[in-house]
Each structure stands twice: as structure tokens, then as C-alpha cells.
N, C-alpha and C positions, 0 to 999 in steps of 0.2 A: 627153975623155969615159969616163964613166965605169962599164962593165959590171958590172952585177950577174946573178950565175948565178941563174935561177926554176925551177930543176929540181925542187928541193923545195918551192918553194912551189905550182908548178903539179901537183905531185904531190899534196901535201895538198888543194887546192882541188877537183881532181879526186876524192880521196876525200872531200871535201864533199859533192861534189855527188853521189857514188855513194849514201851514207848518205841524204843528201835525199831521192833517188827510190826508194831502199828504204824510207823511213819513208814517201813519201807512197802508196807501191804497198802498204807493209800496211795504211795509215791507208784507202786508198780498198776493200782486200779485205776489210775489216772488215764482220761482219755487223750491225752497229749503226750507227746516223747518229753524227756526230761535228761538234760545232763548235768554232770556236777564235775567242774573243772578247776583246775589249780591256776597259779598265777602265770606258768608257765605252759600254759593253754591243756594240759595232759588230762584225758577223763580221768576221772576218779569214779563215777557212778553213772550209770544207765538204769531207766524203768524197763520195765516190759515194751510198752507202747514202742519204745526207741527200738530196739531189737525187730518188731514186727514192722514198724515203717523202714528202717535204712538196710535189712537185710544181714548186717551182720551180728553174731552170736554175741555176750557179754564178755566173752573172754577176748574175742577180736579186737571190741570197743576200748576196753579197759586198759588203760597206759597208752593209749597212742592219742596223737593231737588232734582236736577239736578238727583241724583243717581238712581231716579227712572228709568231713559229710558236708562242707562248705562248697557251694556251687558257682558257676560264673564265675567274674573276674576276682570275687573275695577268696577264692582259697589260698593263693599266694601271699596276700596281705594281711591275713587273720592274725598271724602275731604280732604283725605292728601295731594292728589296733589295741591289742592288749598292753603291748609295751608302752605305748603312748599316752594309756589311761592313768597305767600305776605310775607315769613319770609324770604325767600333768596334773590328773585326777578330773580332766575335762570329761565331762558326759554326755557321747554322742548317740549311744544307744543306750547305754548303762538307765535302766529304771523305765524305758518305755519300749515300746511295741513299733518292729521295723519289719517290715516285708522285702524277704530274700529269697533267693535259690537254693536248696540242698539238694545232696549228691546220694544217692544208693550206692548198694553195692557193686550192683550190675552196672554203674556209671549212668544210669539214667537220672536227669535233674527233676525237681518238680518244686510248684511254690511253697513258701513258708510264709510264718508269721510267729518271729523271733521274740519272746520276752525275755530281758537280762537284768538281772538283778544281782549285787555283792553279798555274799554270805557273811554274818560276822564271825571273826575268830579273835583268841584270845594274842595279846601282844607277843611278838615272835614268831609265830605261827603265820604260813605260806597262805595269803590272801586266797579265797575261793570263790569262786562264782556258779552261779545257777542259773540254766536257761531253758525255757520252757517251748518248745517247738508245736506250732499248730499247722498240719498240713492242710493248705489252703486250696488242692487240687480240684473238689469238689465245688466248693466257693468259687472258683475263677472260672470253671466250666460252668456255674450256674450263671455267674455275671455276663459270661460270654453270650452264653444263650440270650439273657436278658437284653443282651444289649444287639444282638442277633435278629432279635424277634423286635425290637426297637427301630432297627433300621430298615426291616422288612417292611414293617407297618408305616413307617415313615416312607419309606419308596413306593409303598404300595396307595399310600393318599396323595402322594405328588405325583405318581403316574394315572391317578384317577382320571377318567374324561370329565368327571362331573367335579362343580364346585364344594368343598366340604370346610364346613365351619363346626367348631367345638366353641360351648358358651357356659358359663357358669349360671346359677340359679336366678341372676340376679341381669341374667340376659346379655354379660360382657363377654368378647370372643376374647378367648385364649388361643385356639391354633385356627389355622387356615391353611392350604395349600395353594400352589402355583396357580392352578387353575383358577380359583376364586380371585387372585389377582388380577388374572386375563380377562378374566367375563366382568370382574365388576369395574374393574380400573383405577381401584385405588393400590396402595403399596401396603407389603407386609405390616409396616410400622402405625401408617394411618389407620387401619384395620385393629391389629391388636389392642385392646383396650377399650377401644368402642362400642357403644351398644349395637346388637344387633339389627334394630330397628332403623339404621341407616343405610341397609338394604334393601327394609321392604317397601315394596311398593303398592300403590293404590289407596282403598280406604284401610289397609291393615297395617300401614306406617304408625300410626299413632296411637294404634289399641294394641301395639306386640308386647309389651309390658304387663299389662293387664290380661292379655290370653294365660301368659306363663305363670303370672301369682294367681290367677284361678286355678291352674294345672293342680300347683305346689298345695295349696291350700283343699283343694276337693279329690283331685287324684283323679277326676272325670277325665278320659283321654279322647278329647273330639279333634286333634291332630295327631298326637303320639302313636306312633309303630304305625301310622298309615299313611298311605301317599295321596299328595292332595295338590292340585292345579293352582298356581297363585301366581302374583305380580309382583316380580324383581325390579330394582332400580339401580342405575350405572353412578358414576361418579358424576358424571354429565347431564344426569339427571333423566335419563332419558330410561325408559322400563319396557321390559319384554317379557314375555310367558315361562314361566318355570313348572317344575313338578320337587316339591319338597319331600323328603324321606327325612322323617322326624326319629329319634328314638333316644332313651334315657341313658347314661352310663354309667355304670355303678362303681362309685369312688369310695371304697370302704376305709381305706388308711387315712384318708383327709377328713371324711365325715360330711362331706359336702356333695350334692348333686350336681352332675353335668348332663349336658344334654348334646349330642352330636346329629349335626343335619348335614342332607346331601342334596346337592340343587341340580338340577338337570333343565339345561336352558334349550327350553321346547320351542326355539322361533323357526327351525327348520324343520321341523315336525310338524308346525300348526303351517307353516308354507306349505309342505309336503301335503298335510290333509285336505288344502284348501284347492291343490293344484289336482289331487285325488276326485275330489267333488265335481270340481270343473270337469273334469273327464268324465266322469260319470252323468253329469247333466249333459253334458257333448254325447255322450255314448248313446244313452236313451234318445237324444234328439236327434241322431243320424238312425235310430232303430225307428223310431217313429217316420221318418221321413223314407225309410226304405220302401219300394216301391215291391218289392217280397213281402209275403206275409211273414213273419219271424214268430216262431215258439220257443219257451225256456223251458227244457223239461228236465225232470228228476229222471234217475236212472229207469226207475219202474215206468216211465212216460206220464207223469203227471204235469199238467201245465202247471207253471208258476209264475208264467209272463207272457203275454202276447203285444203285439203292436195294433197300431192304427188298422196297418194293410189287411192283416186277418181279419180284423172284424169287418171291414170293406168287401172282402172276397169270400168269407164263407157265411158273413149273415147274424153269427152267434155277437151277444156286446160281449166287453174284458170280465165281465162280473161270470156270466155262462159259460165263459173258457176257465175261467181258475179255479184250481181244485178238480176239473175233470181230465179222462186220460185222452191221449192223442189219438185214440182209436174214434175218437168222436167225431171226425173228419175223413175217416177212412172207409172205402166201400168194401162190396164183398171180394171184388173185382181184385181189388189190394190185400185182402185178408187182415183178420184182426192184428195179426203176431207180426204184421211187416214193422210196425218200429221196433220190435225185440228184435226184428232179424240185423237192421241198421247198427242199433245199439249194440248187440254181441259182436258185428264185424269191427264197429269203431272202437269197443274195448280192447279186441284182440289186436287189433294193430297200433292204436295208438295216434292213427293220422287221420286226417279231414275225408269223410266220406261224402262223395258227390254221385248221386245216381242220374245218367244221361239218361235212363230209360224212363219213358213216360208212366205215369198212374195215374186211374183214376179216384178223384178224390170226394166228397160229397159236401155239399153248402147245406144249411139249415130249412132252405126250400126243396132240399130232395135233388134240387139240380147237381150235374157230374161237373165235375171241371179236370180239365188234363192238367197234371203238375209234373215236376220233377223236384228232387228232395235232395238236399245238403244235410249233413250231421257235423257239427264237431263241438269239442268239449271246451266250458268257459272257465278260464282260471278266475277262481274270486275266493275271498276270506273264509269263505265257510266251510264246514267239513262235510256234507254230504258233496256229491258229483253232482255237476250242472250241465245241461246241455243245449245247443242253440241250435235249432231246427229250420232252414230256409227251405219255403215254400213257393216255387214259382207257379204262376198262372201262366200256361202254358200256349192257351187259346189263341192271344193274338200274337204269340211268336211264332206258331204253326200256321197264321194264315200269312203271316210276314214271308217264310218259309216258303210255300208253295207258292206265294208271288215271285220270288228269289228263282226259284226254280225254273218257274215260265220263264222269266225272264232270262236266264241262262240259256236255256233251248232257244228262244230268240235271238240271242246274240251270237249263240255257237252257228244258228243257222244262217246269219249275216256274215260272220267271218267264213263261213264255205263258201260264200259268194264273192265278197269283197276283201281288198287288201288290210290289213289291222289300219291303217292309219288313215284310209277314207271311209273306213266305220266309222273310226273315231270323228272326223269330221262330217258324215252325214248324220250322225248322232246330235251334233250339236248345230249344223246348217243345213234346214232344210232347203236351201237355193240350190241352183245348178251347181257342181262339180266339177270342172275341166280344167286341167293345166299342161301346158308344155314341158317336155323335156327333151333335153339335149341329145341324151346317150341311152337308151334302153336297148338290151339284147332280145331279140322274139325267136320264138321258137315253135314251128309247124310241124305236127304229125299226124300222117294218115296211114290207114290201114289198107293196105293194096288188094282191090277186087272185093269190098266191103259189100260193095252193092249185090253183085252176083249171091254172094254166099249169104248175103241176109235174106234175101228172096228167098231162100231154102230153108230159112228157120221161121220157128213161129215168133211173135215180138217177145215173148218171156226168155226165149232162148236167148236172143237178141240181146236184150236187155240183160239177162246175166251175164252173160259172157262180156259185155262191154263194162260192165260194174265190176268184174272179177279184174280185166285187164285194166282199167282207167286207175283202179284204185293202188295197184301196183307200182303206175305213173305216179299218182300221187303220193305215196311213200318217197320215193327218189325226190320230188319236189320239196318237200319237207328236209330231206338227208342236205340238198343244196342251196336249202334258205331261198328258193326261186317263188315266181308267184305264176300261180294257175291263173288263167283268166276265164276260160271257157271251153267245153265241148258241145260241136255241133255235128251230131249222126257220130263218124268215126273217127271226126278231126279234133285235136287234141291241141291246144295253145297255151304257152307259156311264156313268160318273159323275168327277164329281171327285175327287180323290186324299183319301178320309178323314183327317181330322186336320188338313189343312192347312185352318182354317178363313178364307176372306174371301168373303163373302156375293156383293159384288159383282163381283168376279174373277170368281168361278166361275159366275156366270149368264153376264158377259158371255163368256166362254169357251166355255162350251156353247153359246150361242146362236151364236156363230161356227162352231163345231165344226159344229152342226146345218143353218146355212146352204152350208157348204163339203160336207157330206154330198149335199145335193141339188146342187149343182153339178155333184160328181163322178159321180151319176147319171146327171144329162143328158149328158156327156159319153162317159159309159160306153153310152147310148142310140144316140148320134153312130155309135160303133164297132157295136153290134149291132140295127140298127133293128129287127130282127125278134124281139125282145124287147119295147120299149117299155114299159120299166120304171119303176113311181112309188112314192114312199113318203109313209108316214104318220110324221110325228115330233110325239113329246111330251115337253116338259122340264117340271120343277119343281125347288125346291129347299125343303130341310128336316132335320128329325132323323131319325137313320136308326141300326140296330144290324148291324153288319156282324161277319162270323166264316168261318170254315172249317168245312165240316160234310164228313163222312168222313173213313177211314182208309186205305183204299187208292187210292179215286178220291177225289181232294182235289177242293172247290168253296170259293172265296170269294163269298158272295153278301150281298146288304142285303137287311132287312127293315125293313117299319114303314108306316104311313100314307102318308108322303113317298113311298115306292117305288110304292106302289099307284095313287096320284094321278097320278105320272109316267106309269103304264102307261093310266089312264083318258085321259092327255092326248094319248096316240097314238091309243088306241083309238076314241075319239069325235071324234079328228080331220079333216081333211080332205084327200085325195090331193093332193100337190105343196106340202104347207102345214106349218107348225109352229105346234103348240098349245100355248101354256106357260100355268102357274097364274098368278095375279092378283101373289102376288109375286115370279117370276121378271119379269115387266113392272115391277114397280115399283123391284127392284133393275139392273135392266141400261136403264132408261129415257133415261138421260142416254149411252146410245152406239147403241140401236138405236129404231127407228121400230116402234111395236105399235100395233094396230086390234083394240078390243073386238070379239068376237063376240056379245057380249050373253049371254045364260043359257042354261048347256047344262046338262042332267041328266046328272049323272055319278053311275053306280053307286056305291052305300055312302054319298055323300057329299051328294046330292040336288042340288037347283039350284044353279050357281054361275057365275060370270063369268069368261069365259075370253079369252084373247088372242093373236091371230096376229100371229107374226114377219114383219115385210114387208121389213125390210133394215137394216144398219149406217148411224147418220147418219157416223160416221167410220169410218177403218179400223183395224181393230183387229189387233193386233201379237200374234204368238203368242210366248208367255211364254217368258224366258231359261229354258234348262233345266241343269241339272247336268251331271256327266257322266254316261256311257250309265250306266243302270241296273245293266245286267247286269255292267259290267265291276265296279262297286262291289261285286253282290255274291260276285263270284268273290275278291276281294280283301278280303272280310271274313268269308269262308266261316270256319267254327269246326268244322265237321263233320269229321270224317275221309274219307278218300277210301273206305275199305272201304263206311261208313256210306253216303257218296253212292252208289256202287255197289249196294248192296242196294236204293234206293228206285228206281233207274233204271229195273227190270221194271214197278213199278208206274208208272211216270210214262208207259214207252211204251205200256203197256196201255190208260193214259186217252187217249190220243191216240188210240190205233184205235177205243176205244168212242165219240171226237167223232165218227167218220165216221157209225157205225152212230145214234148220237143224232139226227143232224141226219137221217137216212132214216126214223128211226121216227117223226119228227114232224113230216115233208112234209102230212102229212094231219090233223094233230090238233096244232095249234099254240094255246095258251091265249089265250084273250082278259080 
């Protein structure tokens, strides 16, 4: 036998195994996936990271075609790539790094970087290839996040309402946004690469580079990190006010310093501030020009501002007012806590508080002033609440109000005596008032047996009875919009309004008025059966002359044959009936029933046919009336208050004389 010592061989084989184990350990310890494939693309070896990344076990991977882990559109083409390389030797991927898509066992794909190289083999052996695969999922996500942030930053910069510039430490513009282009008028190409001093205005333009160099040298922050108002310059040379916010940007990767500035155009803000100042001055002027005393007070009632009227009304100077409590003008009658009452009421409601109630305030000299107070909150830029108190001195207004009340009484008395139109004319024209009217309806009514009855009554009882009865008739006059002319004793005279000519309507309304007068008298008799009064009523229509007589005791009266005939219709009438002339019966025949009385002898007219009004054929509605006549007169009044007051005494005297006139005619009524 032959004996061969294997010591060296075994040592060599052990060394080989040690190196293979070391190599396998190194490969398995690698952070990247590794494949070894033959020239047919069959996987011969994988490392542990490959198993972890792709999801297959070593047994599932080894012996399979490498195309099982390729993704995208390269899966079906992979074997063709290897054959082309073996045939031509053209290295398209070999020895290079290439980004591709890989596929896991679960079918999901992920981005990879492939490093591929050919492994040296002995002649005659199959060619081998080794590939290292780096998972790019995290890197791609990081790059996508960086890109997203860059796009977001760009979007924010472009969307900014303010112009933005990024410059180098030499003042060279690197980045601008669209607002900078729009505000300054240069294009991006004109601005980028130019010195930032191109947009600096005012005296700072030529000194800008020196400012920047001084900061880089000393680090003293005069503008950096602060907001400062400056002047900028557009391409067309015009300058405008700006607010500059400047900060340094850390650029560790390139070792250079960068500065970012945001520029806000203050043109509109400055115009707005100017307008606010103008309005503020105007408001102060208005407050100073106000006739009312104005106090600005805080929530505790401390005076912050007063106007000239407050100084004039109350006697203290502005310096004496300021810082004092509004209580200083309050009297004991108001109580020193009334400003607190107004304040609490305002704060609880949030609405303007105006007091119509008059209060007594105190001036510096101790005099008492009647006032009204209004309180409202003032909107201002401060944090504390501020209130405006408007104090009106009511002394003059009280005098005027008293004069107006007296004037209204005088005018009311005048309206009781005269038609509105005549009253207006009388106020404007102190001469004679006399007019001719072609058609006026006239009614006379007389209480039958009044003379004998009044002789058994006291004057007070007579006046009381007539006042109650005539007041009822006055209401009916208002209802039918007629004109009460006068009463003489127990005689009551009414006409249509002169100048409003409508014969049919005037006749109809007067007939309806007469019937309602008799109905009202019957109701009166039910309440006062001991009187048992009766009326004779006469109506006529025709031309008249109307006017005012007297200068101290005004009387509006009507004259003419038509008036006389209306009086004769009453005096020759039948108690409890309404006697009318033929012309009235003709005009009102469509609405009322009339019965001929036959021929009646009428004094001054001779024999003539008259008619008795029996009742309506249809309901006669009262005419639509305009606004109350008294209010109309008050609105249109042209005379001064003093003139009206001068006439008040004569008007009152006339009212007193009416009672005397009634008494004097109790036993002497004309027929």
C-alpha cells in the first residue's frame, strides 16, 4: 500500500472552509440583498437580507429564475438581457448601478438600485453573475418628502401677498416670487443675478451693500430679525413705502450665508392711516362744533375728553374736567350714582341709551341746568371700553316747547272758530277775507220751544244742556266732513266746505247729516226724558258770499239769498222734520225719499213749493276724510310763535264771549 500524508491538504481544505464560512458570514451580514446567478439566470445563492426583503425562503429562491424577483415590464425581458450580453459582450447594466423595480413574494413592488458584475470562473465553467440590490423605498420616500416640501415652500412663497427676495452675502438676488415681479415691474430674468440695491429707494439705495458688509463683519443686528419701514423703488423709478422683514437663512451645506426678505407694500395702509387721521380730525371738529356738551368717559365714569360746549355750559375748563368723575356735574336730585345706572343699562343691553326724562345738573357756579342724557359706546383701537355721554341743555328747548304749547292752543281755538283754509289765509293775510262761491249747502237747526224751556232753567243748566247737545252735533259734523259755522242761542248752522263744489254730494251729505242730528236728539231724549227736546231743520243749496268779520273777535260767516232761504226752511218747518228747498230735493232725489209739502209762504220769497226729507233710499257712507285738519294747520303754519302768542289773548277772550253770547240770546233768538 501507498500512504500519502494529507496533513497539508487537510489544512488547506480547512482554510478553504474557513474562508468560505467567513465569506458566507460576510455576505449574510450585508445590509443589502445579494444574488448569485448562472448564465441561464438561475439563482445559485442568496443572502439572509434577500430572504428578509423579498419574503421567499432560501429553498424557494435557489434554483429559480431571477426573473421571479423582477418587477415592472422587465420581468419577461430579463432572460433576453442576459443572452444579449453573453452573445455581444455589450455592457448595458454590467458594472453599473441602475434603478429598477423589484417584486416581493406577496406581489408588491418596490424601487431598488441594482449593482451587477460578472464573477470570474475557470475556462469551461458556466459564467456567473453577482448582483447587489439596495432597497430604495426609504430613500424614495425621503426624496418624495423633500420634493413635496420644496413644492410646498415654493407654493407658499408664490402665494404670498408680500414680495419675497433671497440674496447672497454679496447682495445678489437668487430667488424671487411672482408678487415681487408684479410689485416692482421687473421680470424674473432681470431681477435674478442683480444686486438687491436695484429695488432700494430713498437715501438707502447707495448704502445698501455697506449695511450688509457691516453686518457680516460685526454681527450687530440693526435690521436683521426686525421689521422696519423703508422706501422701495419700482422699475419705472417711482418709489413707495414698504415694511421690510429680514432674516438670515442657515445654509450649512454650501458654507455661504443667505438672507431672506419679505417686503410688504404699505401704499394702501398709509393711505388708510391718512384717511383715519383725516376722519379723526373731522370727528374732533364735529364734536367741538356740537351744540351739545359731549363727555368721553370710561366704564368708571372718569372723564377722558370734553368738548367746548361742555366747558361753555358748565363753566369748568378742559383741564379741570379731565381725570375727574362725571359725578362732578350731577346734583343731589340726580344722585351721584345715576351715571352708574346709565352705564349698567347700556352694558346689559348693548344699545344706545337716551333719556327723555329731564334731570338737574350742576354748573361750576352752582347754578342748576335742566338736561337730558344720551349714552353710547365708542369703537376705538384701545383695550379699555370708552363711552360718549351727550348732555343737552334743555333750558332753551323748554322755553320753546312752552311757546309751542301756547301757540298750539291758540291755533286750536282758531280752528274751532274758522275752517282750516280760512285760518291759514288769516295767518298770512291780515286784510279782509271775502269770497264768492257758486254752490254751498246750508243747514239751520233750531230747538223747538227752547225760549220757554230756558226760562225755567238756570243759565248754567242751559249752557250745560246746549254744550252736551251741540257736542253730539259737532261729532256728526266731523263724520261727514262738513263746516260748522256758528251757534246763536239754540240755533245751529252748518255748511259744506266752501270752494269744494259738488252739488249732489253736498246735498246728499247734508241730508244724511240732518237725519243723524234728529236721531242723536232722540237718543239724548232717552237719556234725559225730562227735557223731551225737538228740532226743526231746514236745508238749502246755492251761491253765497263767505268771509271773516272782526279783528279782535273773528267770525267766519256766510251771506246771501241762499243762506236766508235755508233759514226760512228751518223757521217754516215742522218740529221733528227736515224741510228742504226744491233744488235740494232735485239734487238728492236718487239717494233720499222726499215728500212735497205743497206751497208754503216764505218771507221775502213769496209762495214756493217745499219738500220734507223722509229717509234714505240707500245707505249714505260718510266721505273719506284727509289727515286731521288741525295737524295740517300745525304743519303748514308760517307765522312765528311770538305772533301766535300775541293772538292767544284775543282767541281766549272770544271763547269766553261765546258763553256770554249764548246767555244773551237765550230770550232773543232771531228768526
